[in-house]
C-alpha positions as CSV (number, residue, x, y, z in Angstrom):
1,M,40.8,198.2,-90.5
2,L,44.3,198.9,-89.3
3,D,44.5,195.5,-87.7
4,I,43.7,193.8,-91.1
5,I,46.4,195.8,-92.8
6,A,49.0,195.1,-90.1
7,M,48.1,191.3,-90.3
8,I,48.5,191.4,-94.1
9,L,52.0,192.9,-93.8
10,I,53.0,190.3,-91.2
11,V,51.8,187.5,-93.4
12,V,53.7,188.9,-96.3
13,E,56.8,189.1,-94.2
14,E,56.5,185.6,-92.9
15,N,56.1,184.2,-96.4
16,L,59.2,185.9,-97.8
17,P,61.9,183.4,-98.9
18,F,64.6,183.0,-96.2
19,G,67.3,184.4,-98.4
20,M,65.3,187.6,-98.9
21,L,64.9,188.2,-95.1
22,W,68.5,189.0,-94.6
23,T,69.3,191.2,-97.6
24,P,69.2,194.9,-98.2
25,M,65.8,194.3,-99.8
26,S,64.4,193.3,-96.4
27,D,65.6,196.7,-95.0
28,L,63.7,198.4,-97.8
29,F,60.6,196.3,-97.0
30,Y,60.7,197.2,-93.3
31,A,61.2,200.9,-94.1
32,L,58.3,200.9,-96.5
33,M,56.2,199.0,-94.1
34,F,56.9,201.5,-91.3
35,W,56.1,204.5,-93.5
36,F,53.0,202.9,-94.8
37,I,51.6,202.2,-91.3
38,F,52.7,205.6,-90.0
39,L,51.0,207.5,-92.9
40,L,47.9,205.3,-92.6
41,V,47.6,206.1,-88.9
42,A,48.3,209.8,-89.6
43,Y,45.6,209.8,-92.3
44,C,43.1,208.2,-90.0
45,L,43.8,210.6,-87.2
46,V,43.6,213.7,-89.4
47,F,40.3,212.8,-90.8
48,C,39.0,211.7,-87.4
49,F,39.8,215.2,-86.0
50,M,38.3,216.8,-89.1
51,W,35.1,214.9,-88.5
52,V,35.0,216.0,-84.9
53,T,35.4,219.6,-86.0
54,W,32.8,219.2,-88.7
55,E,30.4,217.6,-86.3
56,R,30.7,220.6,-83.9
57,V,29.9,223.0,-86.7
58,L,26.9,220.9,-87.7
59,R,25.7,220.7,-84.2
60,S,25.9,224.4,-83.7
61,Q,24.1,225.0,-87.0
62,W,21.3,222.6,-86.1
63,R,20.9,224.3,-82.7
64,K,20.4,227.6,-84.5
65,V,17.9,226.1,-86.9
66,Y,16.0,224.5,-84.0
67,L,15.9,227.8,-82.1
68,M,14.7,229.7,-85.2
69,F,12.0,227.1,-85.8
70,D,11.0,227.2,-82.2
71,L,10.6,231.0,-82.3
72,C,8.6,230.8,-85.5
73,C,6.2,228.3,-84.1
74,R,5.7,230.3,-80.9
75,S,4.8,233.3,-82.9
76,L,2.0,231.5,-84.7
């Protein structure tokens, strides 16, 4: 996914008119491109770590349910 977005930005940059590549507008384009990619990577990492934490919580809850079910079945 990140590769696709990076390639789209590169294609946009390559297809800019030559006169626009060496203007203050290009500096703005590069700055916005940098912040866009930086925030996108940060967003992906944050939600990745949130999922890892959530998965640990779910795993511990399922372990408790499994043990409770096992104890209930043994008592029958």
